[in-house]
Backbone bond lengths (Angstrom), bond angles and torsions (degrees), N, CA, C in turn:
res aa  C-N    CA-C-N  psi(-1)  N-CA   C-N-CA  omega(-1)  CA-C   N-CA-C  phi
1 M - - - 1.464 - - 1.515 111.07 -
2 A 1.346 114.98 -42.16 1.464 119.35 -178.77 1.516 111.50 -63.57
3 S 1.368 114.57 -38.01 1.471 117.39 -179.50 1.524 111.74 -66.28
4 K 1.341 117.12 -36.81 1.470 120.14 177.79 1.510 111.59 -66.42
5 A 1.339 117.79 -39.13 1.466 120.85 178.05 1.509 110.71 -63.91
6 G 1.340 116.48 -38.80 1.454 119.84 178.74 1.512 112.46 -65.57
7 E 1.346 115.62 -38.91 1.460 119.15 177.44 1.538 111.19 -64.11
8 G 1.331 117.86 -37.26 1.471 121.27 178.47 1.513 111.73 -64.82
9 D 1.349 115.97 -39.82 1.470 119.07 179.08 1.519 110.84 -64.94
10 K 1.343 117.03 -39.38 1.464 120.08 -179.76 1.530 111.30 -65.12
11 E 1.346 116.02 -40.43 1.468 119.26 178.54 1.526 110.95 -63.47
12 S 1.344 116.15 -41.10 1.464 120.63 179.17 1.525 110.74 -64.26
13 Q 1.343 115.61 -43.01 1.464 119.13 179.63 1.527 110.85 -65.38
14 G 1.354 115.77 -38.22 1.458 119.62 178.59 1.520 112.44 -64.58
15 F 1.358 116.35 -37.91 1.474 120.69 179.13 1.526 111.40 -63.76
16 F 1.359 115.49 -47.53 1.466 119.18 -178.72 1.521 111.64 -67.30
17 A 1.356 115.91 -34.38 1.459 119.25 178.26 1.533 110.11 -64.73
18 G 1.356 116.47 -41.65 1.466 120.40 177.98 1.517 111.87 -64.57
19 L 1.350 115.94 -39.45 1.463 120.04 179.15 1.521 111.20 -64.58
20 Q 1.343 116.63 -42.14 1.461 120.36 178.07 1.523 111.41 -62.79
21 Q 1.350 116.21 -37.86 1.453 119.95 179.07 1.535 111.33 -65.89
22 Q 1.320 115.55 -39.52 1.468 120.14 178.29 1.521 111.10 -64.27
23 L 1.337 116.03 -41.48 1.469 119.46 177.68 1.520 111.12 -64.29
24 A 1.324 116.11 -39.49 1.460 120.08 178.75 1.518 110.87 -65.12
25 D 1.342 116.39 -41.99 1.466 120.14 177.87 1.536 111.19 -63.44
26 F 1.345 116.57 -39.03 1.467 120.16 -179.94 1.523 111.15 -65.42
27 K 1.348 116.08 -38.71 1.469 119.88 177.42 1.523 110.99 -63.66
28 V 1.318 115.22 -38.91 1.470 119.07 178.02 1.520 110.67 -66.29
29 F 1.370 115.42 -35.06 1.464 119.63 177.87 1.523 110.53 -65.11
30 L 1.335 115.79 -42.09 1.461 119.08 177.79 1.523 111.18 -64.51
31 W 1.292 117.39 -45.63 1.475 121.27 178.85 1.512 108.90 -148.81
32 D 1.333 115.06 113.89 1.454 121.75 178.46 1.523 108.05 -102.51
33 P 1.356 117.55 102.86 1.474 119.36 -177.40 1.530 112.86 -66.90
34 T 1.331 116.75 -24.55 1.464 118.92 -179.69 1.527 110.91 -72.25
35 R 1.329 116.30 -50.82 1.466 120.45 -179.64 1.528 112.51 -90.14
36 R 1.364 114.72 -8.22 1.464 121.93 -178.85 1.542 110.46 55.02
37 T 1.335 114.66 56.19 1.469 121.09 179.30 1.529 109.79 -122.35
38 V 1.301 115.26 151.72 1.467 123.90 174.71 1.521 107.27 -118.98
39 L 1.345 115.70 122.21 1.461 121.65 -177.14 1.527 111.09 53.70
40 G 1.303 115.82 35.96 1.452 120.96 175.28 1.515 114.69 84.78
41 R 1.331 119.14 1.47 1.457 121.94 -178.86 1.518 109.85 -123.25
42 N 1.335 114.89 142.08 1.461 118.79 174.60 1.523 109.60 -88.29
43 A 1.306 116.46 179.99 1.467 121.01 -175.35 1.527 111.88 -60.29
44 K 1.344 116.29 -40.76 1.462 119.51 -179.04 1.533 110.79 -63.44
45 S 1.351 115.85 -43.95 1.464 119.80 -179.22 1.522 111.63 -63.88
46 W 1.359 116.36 -42.47 1.476 119.04 177.54 1.520 110.97 -64.74
47 G 1.306 118.14 -36.17 1.460 120.92 177.97 1.522 111.79 -63.81
48 E 1.353 115.39 -41.39 1.468 119.27 179.38 1.530 110.77 -64.97
49 V 1.349 116.66 -43.28 1.469 120.37 178.69 1.524 110.73 -63.33
50 G 1.341 116.41 -45.06 1.463 119.90 179.92 1.515 111.94 -62.08
51 L 1.350 117.01 -41.36 1.463 120.85 179.08 1.528 111.00 -63.89
52 F 1.349 115.87 -40.44 1.461 119.63 179.49 1.525 111.20 -60.42
53 Y 1.348 116.06 -49.24 1.464 118.49 -177.24 1.525 111.74 -70.95
54 L 1.327 117.85 -29.57 1.461 120.31 175.55 1.518 109.92 -62.69
55 I 1.332 116.81 -46.80 1.464 120.71 178.99 1.532 110.37 -66.55
56 F 1.341 116.64 -41.51 1.459 121.23 -177.56 1.524 111.37 -61.02
57 Y 1.339 116.87 -51.13 1.471 119.41 -176.93 1.515 111.63 -74.67
58 S 1.338 118.07 -26.62 1.458 120.10 173.76 1.525 110.15 -64.90
59 C 1.325 116.65 -40.61 1.465 120.35 177.25 1.525 111.02 -65.34
60 L 1.331 116.67 -40.54 1.460 119.62 177.07 1.531 111.36 -62.00
61 A 1.331 116.83 -43.11 1.459 121.20 -179.99 1.528 110.59 -63.72
62 C 1.337 116.49 -41.44 1.467 120.32 178.84 1.528 110.45 -64.87
63 F 1.329 116.38 -41.76 1.466 120.19 179.39 1.532 110.22 -62.98
64 F 1.342 116.94 -43.24 1.464 120.92 179.10 1.524 110.86 -63.46
65 A 1.349 116.57 -41.75 1.462 120.62 179.24 1.529 110.86 -63.52
66 I 1.332 116.59 -40.84 1.463 120.14 179.64 1.522 111.00 -64.13
67 T 1.351 117.22 -42.12 1.466 119.57 179.00 1.523 111.11 -64.05
68 L 1.333 117.74 -37.29 1.470 119.97 176.88 1.516 111.21 -65.01
69 I 1.334 115.91 -42.89 1.465 119.75 179.90 1.526 110.43 -61.55
70 V 1.334 116.15 -45.58 1.466 120.24 178.67 1.525 110.25 -62.34
71 F 1.345 116.87 -41.63 1.457 120.71 179.94 1.525 111.48 -62.10
72 Y 1.332 116.65 -43.94 1.462 120.00 -179.24 1.514 112.19 -66.35
73 Q 1.324 117.56 -23.88 1.455 119.70 177.61 1.528 111.25 -68.59
74 T 1.338 116.69 -21.17 1.462 120.14 179.76 1.526 112.27 -86.44
75 L 1.336 117.77 -8.63 1.460 121.84 -177.46 1.514 111.34 -94.76
76 S 1.310 114.61 150.99 1.458 120.74 175.47 1.515 108.67 -119.79
77 W 1.332 115.72 134.24 1.457 119.92 176.47 1.529 110.77 -81.67
78 E 1.319 117.10 -8.86 1.453 120.97 -176.60 1.519 112.75 -93.02
79 Q 1.345 118.25 -29.35 1.454 120.53 -178.94 1.519 109.23 -159.02
80 P 1.348 118.00 160.39 1.465 120.32 176.94 1.522 110.65 -57.67
81 T 1.316 116.53 142.85 1.463 121.33 -174.12 1.521 112.04 -58.39
82 Y 1.326 117.96 -43.51 1.460 120.87 -174.80 1.522 112.61 -100.97
83 W 1.338 116.50 18.58 1.465 119.63 176.07 1.515 108.50 -76.31
84 A 1.324 116.58 122.35 1.461 120.58 -176.57 1.522 111.56 -114.70
85 G 1.318 116.84 20.75 1.451 120.13 177.96 1.519 113.69 100.31
86 K 1.346 116.97 -25.93 1.461 119.62 179.75 1.515 109.21 -158.73
87 N 1.298 116.62 114.26 1.457 122.00 174.93 1.517 107.86 -161.04
88 Y 1.317 117.31 -166.03 1.465 119.41 -175.70 1.517 112.20 -61.49
89 M 1.351 117.40 -27.04 1.457 119.57 179.11 1.523 110.98 -73.07
90 N 1.336 116.93 -11.41 1.449 120.38 -176.90 1.524 112.28 -94.33
91 I 1.333 116.46 12.43 1.454 122.04 174.92 1.521 107.11 -118.24
92 P 1.319 119.38 114.14 1.465 119.78 -174.32 1.521 112.56 -72.63
93 S 1.301 115.42 134.64 1.461 119.79 169.82 1.521 107.48 -86.15
94 V 1.307 116.30 165.42 1.461 121.68 -176.45 1.520 108.99 -109.45
95 G 1.318 115.86 131.16 1.456 121.26 176.63 1.516 110.32 -117.02
96 F 1.330 116.60 162.76 1.461 119.22 178.56 1.529 110.20 -148.70
97 R 1.309 115.03 158.59 1.456 123.88 172.71 1.529 107.68 -136.76
98 P 1.333 120.59 142.13 1.465 125.81 6.00 1.520 110.54 -81.53
99 N 1.309 115.21 139.78 1.455 120.80 -178.43 1.521 108.38 -128.12
100 I 1.321 115.89 89.97 1.455 121.66 178.59 1.523 107.22 -85.24
101 R 1.320 116.33 92.53 1.467 120.22 -170.01 1.526 112.93 -66.36
102 T 1.319 117.34 -21.75 1.463 118.09 179.14 1.526 110.97 -69.33
103 E 1.345 116.48 -18.67 1.451 119.98 179.88 1.526 111.51 -113.16
104 G 1.330 116.59 -35.52 1.452 120.53 178.30 1.512 114.30 76.00
105 N 1.336 118.96 14.31 1.461 119.67 179.65 1.521 110.03 -152.74
106 I 1.330 114.50 175.58 1.467 121.17 174.72 1.529 106.00 -120.82
107 A 1.296 116.20 110.52 1.462 121.62 -178.23 1.525 108.25 -136.41
108 F 1.330 116.78 126.85 1.461 119.83 -176.65 1.519 110.03 -161.39
109 N 1.322 114.58 169.13 1.457 122.86 174.41 1.526 107.27 -121.83
110 P 1.325 118.75 118.50 1.469 120.38 -175.19 1.525 114.38 -61.77
111 T 1.331 117.23 -17.56 1.462 119.78 179.00 1.526 112.32 -89.89
112 Q 1.338 116.32 -4.16 1.461 120.92 -179.28 1.531 108.86 -122.33
113 A 1.328 116.15 98.51 1.465 121.06 -174.10 1.527 112.63 -58.86
114 N 1.322 116.63 -33.53 1.467 118.43 -178.39 1.523 112.28 -68.27
115 S 1.343 118.20 -16.36 1.465 120.62 -179.50 1.525 111.96 -79.69
116 Y 1.343 117.20 -23.04 1.469 119.69 179.38 1.522 113.11 -118.93
117 D 1.310 117.63 5.37 1.469 121.00 -178.98 1.529 112.09 -59.78
118 K 1.344 117.56 -37.64 1.466 120.50 -178.79 1.530 111.14 -64.76
119 Y 1.341 116.84 -34.34 1.459 119.75 178.47 1.528 110.71 -70.50
120 I 1.317 115.96 -39.04 1.460 120.29 178.73 1.529 110.51 -63.07
121 K 1.318 116.24 -43.91 1.457 120.16 -178.77 1.530 111.11 -63.84
122 Q 1.331 116.98 -40.07 1.470 118.32 -179.51 1.524 111.12 -68.51
123 L 1.326 117.91 -39.02 1.457 120.35 177.71 1.533 110.86 -66.35
124 D 1.329 116.62 -41.35 1.468 120.03 176.54 1.524 110.60 -58.41
125 S 1.334 115.97 -45.77 1.455 120.77 -178.72 1.524 111.63 -65.42
126 Y 1.330 116.17 -39.82 1.466 119.59 -177.19 1.526 111.36 -69.62
127 L 1.328 117.45 -36.74 1.467 120.68 -177.65 1.526 113.25 -83.64
128 A 1.326 117.21 -12.02 1.469 120.13 -177.96 1.529 112.93 -54.44
129 P 1.349 120.50 -47.60 1.479 119.30 179.01 1.524 112.87 -62.48
130 Y 1.331 117.52 -30.66 1.463 120.89 178.21 1.530 111.18 -69.39
131 N 1.322 115.51 -36.95 1.462 120.25 -175.69 1.525 113.24 -86.39
132 N 1.341 116.71 -7.22 1.465 119.73 -177.27 1.524 111.70 -125.13
133 V 1.321 116.73 40.79 1.461 121.33 179.60 1.528 109.07 -78.68
134 T 1.311 116.15 115.19 1.472 121.26 177.50 1.529 111.68 -124.75
135 D 1.332 116.41 -6.94 1.460 121.53 -177.08 1.530 110.14 -70.45
136 D 1.341 116.97 135.22 1.460 121.77 178.45 1.524 112.62 -68.16
137 N 1.345 116.77 -10.73 1.467 119.60 -179.97 1.523 112.50 -74.79
138 Y 1.339 117.49 -10.23 1.456 120.63 -178.59 1.524 110.51 -99.20
139 V 1.333 115.63 139.79 1.464 121.67 178.68 1.523 109.00 -132.69
140 D 1.331 115.73 160.25 1.463 121.81 178.01 1.526 109.01 -76.58
141 C 1.331 116.09 125.11 1.466 121.00 -178.00 1.529 111.61 -110.15
142 T 1.326 116.90 22.83 1.463 119.92 -177.93 1.520 111.49 -61.28
143 S 1.322 117.09 -42.20 1.459 120.74 -175.07 1.518 114.15 -107.09
144 S 1.325 118.30 -15.86 1.464 120.44 -177.78 1.527 109.92 -157.15
145 P 1.337 116.76 157.24 1.465 119.61 178.15 1.525 111.43 -66.25
146 A 1.325 115.60 162.26 1.469 120.24 177.66 1.525 109.65 -71.10
147 P 1.341 117.26 138.95 1.467 119.40 176.01 1.524 110.45 -68.21
148 L 1.325 116.31 164.94 1.444 121.08 -179.72 1.523 110.10 -57.62
149 G 1.325 115.75 132.87 1.457 120.65 -179.76 1.514 113.62 91.26
150 K 1.345 117.81 2.49 1.461 121.83 179.36 1.531 109.96 -125.40
151 L 1.329 115.13 161.53 1.459 121.83 178.20 1.519 109.63 -121.24
152 C 1.321 115.57 152.86 1.460 120.14 178.77 1.530 110.37 -81.12
153 K 1.307 115.67 137.90 1.460 119.84 169.47 1.526 107.72 -101.08
154 F 1.312 115.57 145.44 1.460 120.95 -177.77 1.515 108.94 -107.57
155 D 1.330 116.18 123.53 1.459 121.94 -179.69 1.526 109.02 -81.07
156 T 1.317 117.33 112.95 1.463 120.97 -175.66 1.531 112.72 -69.70
157 S 1.333 117.72 -10.66 1.466 118.60 176.35 1.525 111.06 -64.49
158 Q 1.341 116.33 -18.95 1.463 120.46 177.29 1.530 111.59 -67.24
159 L 1.329 116.45 -16.13 1.463 120.65 -177.52 1.522 112.60 -81.48
160 G 1.329 117.04 1.14 1.458 121.19 175.78 1.522 112.73 57.82
161 P 1.330 117.78 -133.84 1.471 120.41 -179.14 1.532 113.22 -67.15
162 C 1.319 116.46 -9.15 1.469 120.25 179.70 1.526 111.65 -94.35
163 A 1.328 117.10 11.81 1.464 120.45 -177.13 1.516 112.66 -87.48
164 T 1.324 117.45 -20.10 1.459 120.34 -174.71 1.519 110.94 -132.81
165 S 1.326 114.45 156.54 1.463 122.16 178.47 1.528 109.63 -66.39
166 P 1.332 118.65 142.66 1.479 129.35 10.10 1.523 114.11 -96.48
167 Y 1.310 118.49 22.49 1.467 123.50 170.52 1.527 113.13 58.71
168 G 1.322 116.45 33.12 1.456 120.95 175.62 1.513 115.70 81.10
169 Y 1.319 118.02 -3.91 1.468 119.92 -176.47 1.524 111.48 -68.78
170 D 1.318 117.36 -30.33 1.453 119.89 -179.51 1.527 112.09 -72.53
171 Q 1.343 116.55 -15.32 1.465 121.33 179.42 1.525 112.59 -105.88
172 G 1.338 116.29 3.64 1.460 119.15 -177.00 1.514 112.62 73.77
173 K 1.356 116.50 19.93 1.468 121.97 178.45 1.525 108.01 -122.41
174 P 1.321 117.83 70.90 1.463 120.95 -171.20 1.527 113.17 -66.99
175 C 1.324 114.80 146.05 1.457 122.35 174.53 1.526 109.32 -105.91
176 I 1.316 115.39 143.97 1.458 120.38 168.46 1.520 107.26 -126.33
177 L 1.318 116.69 151.26 1.457 122.42 178.01 1.526 108.75 -102.57
178 L 1.311 116.33 123.81 1.457 122.82 -178.81 1.517 109.87 -108.36
179 K 1.321 116.08 145.40 1.462 119.82 179.91 1.517 109.57 -152.33
180 F 1.333 114.79 154.59 1.454 119.78 168.22 1.518 106.82 -83.06
181 N 1.325 117.12 124.22 1.455 119.07 174.71 1.522 109.58 -66.73
182 R 1.319 115.78 156.02 1.457 121.04 -172.61 1.527 111.65 -61.45
183 A 1.317 116.19 118.24 1.464 122.30 175.22 1.521 106.63 -123.55
184 F 1.309 116.13 109.20 1.461 120.75 -172.08 1.529 111.08 -57.47
185 G 1.326 114.63 128.45 1.455 121.13 174.01 1.510 115.44 79.54
186 W 1.358 117.83 -5.90 1.470 119.08 -177.35 1.521 110.42 -80.05
187 E 1.316 115.01 141.08 1.461 120.78 171.99 1.522 108.86 -147.48
188 P 1.328 117.63 146.83 1.464 120.17 -176.93 1.522 111.34 -67.76
189 V 1.313 115.83 150.21 1.468 121.24 176.09 1.519 108.00 -128.08
190 A 1.320 115.02 163.91 1.462 120.78 -175.77 1.526 111.50 -74.28
191 Y 1.328 114.93 147.91 1.461 121.13 171.86 1.531 109.20 -77.38
192 K 1.321 116.40 145.38 1.463 119.60 169.85 1.522 109.15 -69.78
193 T 1.333 114.67 -39.98 1.462 121.04 174.44 1.519 107.24 -135.23
194 V 1.316 117.04 118.28 1.460 121.01 -177.31 1.532 109.63 -69.29
195 P 1.342 118.61 127.88 1.470 120.77 177.83 1.526 111.24 -58.41
196 D 1.318 115.63 149.24 1.468 120.39 -176.79 1.518 112.21 -58.88
197 N 1.346 116.96 -39.50 1.464 118.25 -177.09 1.523 111.79 -67.20
198 L 1.337 118.18 -23.41 1.462 121.12 175.11 1.521 111.24 -85.11
199 A 1.336 116.76 -38.13 1.462 120.32 179.34 1.517 111.15 -62.10
200 D 1.325 116.29 -34.85 1.475 120.43 -179.15 1.526 112.17 -66.32
201 M 1.343 117.97 -21.70 1.463 120.33 -178.44 1.536 111.50 -104.92
202 N 1.353 115.87 21.80 1.470 121.37 178.42 1.522 111.27 57.26
203 F 1.316 116.30 44.48 1.455 122.35 179.92 1.520 110.46 -68.59
204 T 1.323 116.94 134.42 1.461 121.93 177.35 1.515 108.52 -87.13
205 N 1.304 117.27 112.51 1.457 120.95 -176.53 1.520 110.19 -61.11
206 G 1.316 115.97 130.28 1.462 121.19 -177.82 1.504 112.08 113.84
207 A 1.335 116.12 -18.41 1.458 120.29 177.76 1.525 109.14 -97.01
208 G 1.321 116.43 172.28 1.451 121.45 176.14 1.515 109.30 -113.69
209 T 1.310 117.08 157.33 1.453 120.07 179.34 1.524 109.84 -153.80
210 V 1.321 115.16 175.54 1.459 122.77 176.35 1.523 107.43 -131.52
211 L 1.322 116.72 130.89 1.452 121.66 176.98 1.523 109.55 -118.30
212 C 1.335 115.82 142.16 1.458 121.89 -179.79 1.524 109.99 -117.16
213 K 1.310 115.48 151.36 1.465 121.24 177.53 1.522 108.18 -160.51
214 G 1.325 116.20 165.04 1.456 119.73 172.75 1.519 109.55 -64.95
215 K 1.314 117.20 137.13 1.460 119.96 -174.22 1.529 111.88 -69.30
216 Y 1.324 116.29 -42.88 1.458 120.63 -179.02 1.530 109.36 -119.65
217 A 1.324 116.24 169.25 1.468 120.45 -176.16 1.536 112.97 -54.47
218 P 1.350 119.47 -46.70 1.471 118.35 177.59 1.533 112.46 -60.44
219 D 1.334 116.19 -33.36 1.469 119.05 178.32 1.524 110.31 -69.37
220 R 1.333 116.83 -38.96 1.468 120.02 179.68 1.526 111.29 -69.53
221 N 1.325 117.16 -28.75 1.460 119.70 175.35 1.530 111.13 -70.44
222 A 1.340 116.33 -33.14 1.462 120.72 -179.01 1.525 112.32 -82.26
223 L 1.345 116.30 -22.11 1.462 120.97 179.58 1.519 108.02 -141.82
224 N 1.328 115.61 99.14 1.462 120.59 -179.80 1.518 109.83 -70.23
225 Q 1.335 116.16 138.45 1.458 119.62 -178.75 1.523 111.87 -61.42
226 D 1.327 117.00 -29.01 1.469 120.50 178.49 1.523 111.85 -70.38
227 D 1.319 116.91 -14.34 1.461 120.63 -179.79 1.523 112.59 -94.27
228 I 1.322 116.66 14.40 1.464 121.53 175.83 1.521 108.30 -109.18
229 S 1.318 116.87 120.92 1.467 122.21 179.84 1.518 109.71 -103.30
230 Y 1.339 116.29 144.89 1.457 121.22 -177.79 1.525 110.01 -122.29
231 F 1.338 115.18 136.49 1.472 121.87 -179.83 1.530 109.05 -137.47
232 P 1.313 120.30 111.50 1.469 127.50 -16.46 1.522 109.82 -71.29
233 R 1.308 117.39 -177.60 1.460 120.49 -176.55 1.522 112.64 -78.72
234 E 1.321 117.35 -18.20 1.465 120.03 -174.98 1.522 110.00 -157.01
235 F 1.339 115.40 164.19 1.455 121.56 174.50 1.522 109.04 -84.13
236 S 1.303 116.75 130.79 1.463 118.88 175.19 1.522 109.37 -68.27
237 P 1.338 118.23 135.22 1.471 120.05 178.10 1.517 112.78 -64.84
238 N 1.343 117.07 -12.78 1.472 120.01 -179.60 1.520 112.54 -66.05
239 Y 1.339 117.49 -18.57 1.469 120.48 -178.12 1.528 112.39 -86.29
240 F 1.301 117.23 -2.20 1.463 121.64 -176.42 1.525 109.85 -118.30
241 P 1.359 118.04 157.11 1.465 127.96 -0.17 1.522 112.30 -85.94
242 F 1.321 115.33 164.68 1.464 121.07 174.31 1.519 109.30 -81.86
243 R 1.339 116.35 135.70 1.458 122.22 176.49 1.521 108.74 -124.84
244 G 1.323 116.07 143.92 1.462 119.90 -177.68 1.516 112.94 -67.27
245 H 1.332 117.27 -48.97 1.454 122.92 177.26 1.522 107.91 -129.62
246 I 1.318 116.77 131.77 1.454 121.00 -177.90 1.523 108.36 -126.54
247 G 1.308 116.03 108.60 1.455 119.21 177.58 1.509 113.46 56.07
248 G 1.332 116.09 36.70 1.460 119.95 179.47 1.509 113.93 90.56
249 I 1.347 118.65 -5.26 1.463 122.20 179.28 1.526 108.96 -90.22
250 D 1.324 116.84 132.50 1.454 120.96 176.38 1.519 107.82 -80.85
251 A 1.335 116.38 89.72 1.455 120.61 -176.44 1.522 111.95 -67.76
252 T 1.320 116.97 -22.12 1.465 119.94 179.46 1.521 110.72 -60.46
253 A 1.319 116.13 -38.75 1.463 120.65 -177.92 1.526 112.00 -85.85
254 K 1.341 117.93 -30.87 1.463 120.84 -171.34 1.524 113.98 -106.12
255 Y 1.315 117.35 -9.73 1.462 120.53 -175.67 1.527 110.86 -64.80
256 L 1.330 116.11 133.16 1.461 122.17 176.77 1.522 107.81 -110.46
257 S 1.307 116.97 110.71 1.463 121.27 -177.52 1.516 110.46 -64.31
258 P 1.337 118.34 137.41 1.474 119.49 171.96 1.521 109.53 -64.29
259 L 1.316 116.38 149.81 1.468 121.22 -172.49 1.520 111.39 -124.79
260 I 1.305 115.13 152.62 1.460 123.32 166.74 1.522 106.45 -127.00
261 A 1.321 116.15 128.06 1.461 120.19 176.70 1.527 108.60 -94.97
262 A 1.307 116.39 129.83 1.462 121.80 174.30 1.526 107.64 -110.07
263 Q 1.330 115.94 124.27 1.458 120.19 178.99 1.523 108.84 -112.05
264 F 1.330 115.33 126.74 1.456 121.37 -177.62 1.532 109.11 -94.06
265 N 1.329 115.82 113.00 1.459 121.74 -179.03 1.536 109.31 -104.93
266 N 1.308 115.91 153.66 1.472 121.28 175.50 1.523 112.26 52.81
267 V 1.311 115.92 46.23 1.460 120.60 178.31 1.531 109.29 -76.76
268 T 1.318 117.09 130.54 1.462 120.50 175.41 1.526 108.76 -63.77
269 T 1.310 116.86 122.96 1.462 120.95 -174.39 1.527 111.83 -79.18
270 N 1.322 113.42 160.49 1.467 122.80 177.18 1.528 112.58 57.43
271 R 1.327 114.98 34.04 1.469 121.14 176.52 1.522 109.23 -131.67
272 N 1.316 116.46 140.20 1.461 121.02 172.46 1.526 108.17 -84.61
273 I 1.312 115.95 117.71 1.467 121.07 -174.97 1.524 108.96 -116.79
274 R 1.315 116.30 125.90 1.461 121.11 175.86 1.525 108.20 -92.86
275 V 1.324 115.34 116.59 1.458 121.89 -177.15 1.524 108.50 -105.02
276 L 1.327 116.37 127.56 1.460 122.11 178.77 1.521 108.99 -107.63
277 C 1.324 117.12 122.95 1.459 122.46 178.36 1.527 108.51 -114.09
278 E 1.348 116.87 130.48 1.455 121.45 -175.36 1.520 111.04 -127.01
279 A 1.327 114.81 146.36 1.460 121.69 177.64 1.526 109.73 -83.89
280 F 1.342 115.88 141.99 1.462 121.09 178.94 1.519 109.82 -131.08
281 S 1.322 114.75 136.43 1.463 123.69 172.94 1.517 106.92 -170.63
282 G 1.320 116.10 161.31 1.452 119.48 -178.27 1.511 113.68 -62.36
283 N 1.337 117.64 -21.02 1.469 120.55 -179.44 1.525 112.37 -107.48
284 I 1.326 117.46 19.88 1.464 121.64 173.27 1.523 107.60 -116.49
285 K 1.306 116.34 110.41 1.457 121.27 179.27 1.528 109.65 -86.66
286 S 1.320 114.92 154.37 1.465 119.23 177.74 1.517 111.11 -59.07
287 S 1.338 116.17 -34.82 1.466 120.28 -179.45 1.522 112.20 -70.82
288 D 1.348 117.08 -17.69 1.461 120.35 179.39 1.520 111.86 -76.41
289 R 1.337 115.96 -24.14 1.455 119.42 -174.19 1.525 110.79 -77.49
290 T 1.316 114.99 133.41 1.454 121.79 173.89 1.523 107.11 -131.16
291 E 1.328 116.65 -176.35 1.459 119.55 177.80 1.525 111.41 -65.03
292 D 1.340 117.37 -22.76 1.459 120.89 -177.05 1.520 112.98 -105.41
293 I 1.315 117.77 -21.00 1.458 121.28 -175.10 1.525 109.06 -125.60
294 G 1.336 115.46 124.79 1.455 119.86 173.81 1.511 115.74 82.84
295 R 1.319 118.26 -2.48 1.465 119.98 178.57 1.519 109.81 -158.47
296 L 1.316 115.17 162.49 1.463 120.78 175.17 1.517 108.92 -151.68
297 Q 1.314 115.40 159.66 1.460 121.26 177.90 1.519 109.51 -119.44
298 I 1.312 115.63 136.80 1.460 122.52 178.09 1.524 107.97 -122.69
299 D 1.297 117.32 133.11 1.459 121.88 175.33 1.530 107.94 -97.39
300 L 1.326 115.54 116.90 1.461 121.48 -173.78 1.522 110.39 -117.27
301 R 1.339 115.23 135.53 1.463 120.73 174.25 1.517 109.03 -143.86
302 V 1.319 115.98 120.18 1.456 121.83 174.87 1.521 107.19 -109.04
303 S 1.305 116.14 114.47 1.469 120.66 -176.93 1.516 110.20 -89.65
304 A 1.304 115.34 157.74 1.464 121.71 177.13 1.517 108.21 -134.46
305 G 1.310 115.36 153.65 1.458 120.23 -179.64 1.518 110.88 67.03
306 A 1.330 116.23 -136.62 1.447 121.86 -177.34 1.523 112.19 -89.39
307 N 1.343 118.36 1.17 1.463 121.71 -176.90 1.521 111.18 -75.27
């Protein structure tokens, strides 16, 4: 028994001795005072390695900078690089506010202010830049387009009862703001023959507009097209075309899209209504419209009572 205990002590001592030797060797690897090396390299060797990587990464940085410079030479600040006068970017999509994307619909009770407060706040926020135009770069485009180097300002008084809070929500007659999303170079053109649904609303041929209706028959029964009011009835052609940069002005950041307010009157309450809004102009064909381009769908519900 004693001999076995002695053998165990020797093995333990041998293990710790080996561990101490390894630690000593590692310390020498980190700093060898005899050879005066750090991690196995002396000062000259580290200098050569550092110089190599300095030159290597400097060359990489120069190569990257050159590729960026060459790439930027292919870009135009005046128009999209591959815009050839007519492509998918030349068909305007339709946008609207308030658009609470987390819900995808407009649902409220006119007797409960907290149910439509979020819509009011978004409309207030969206119209704020329109109502606070002080920049000299903006001009009135009511009678003529903006000259080169200027942008059109949109007078929100054209939105009628939809110009100010609470935008009809307290009366169960909600307003939405419709706009053509920015399509570079697009501008409305005249119809050869004005469609009947536009002629009935005194449409000025040559302008663009957006019309809304119930998507399906039950929706049209719940929301008659005659019960939708528009302010104004159409987009003035003076606001088009959209340009990315105009005379040094970044129109992308400062451009104010012209608006049409649609107010839904006499909405059948406690019904889910799918509203389809479509863009109209002489250069927008029915076949051009898709779910993403030229039209949009809004889910509308006006509740009554405790619903």
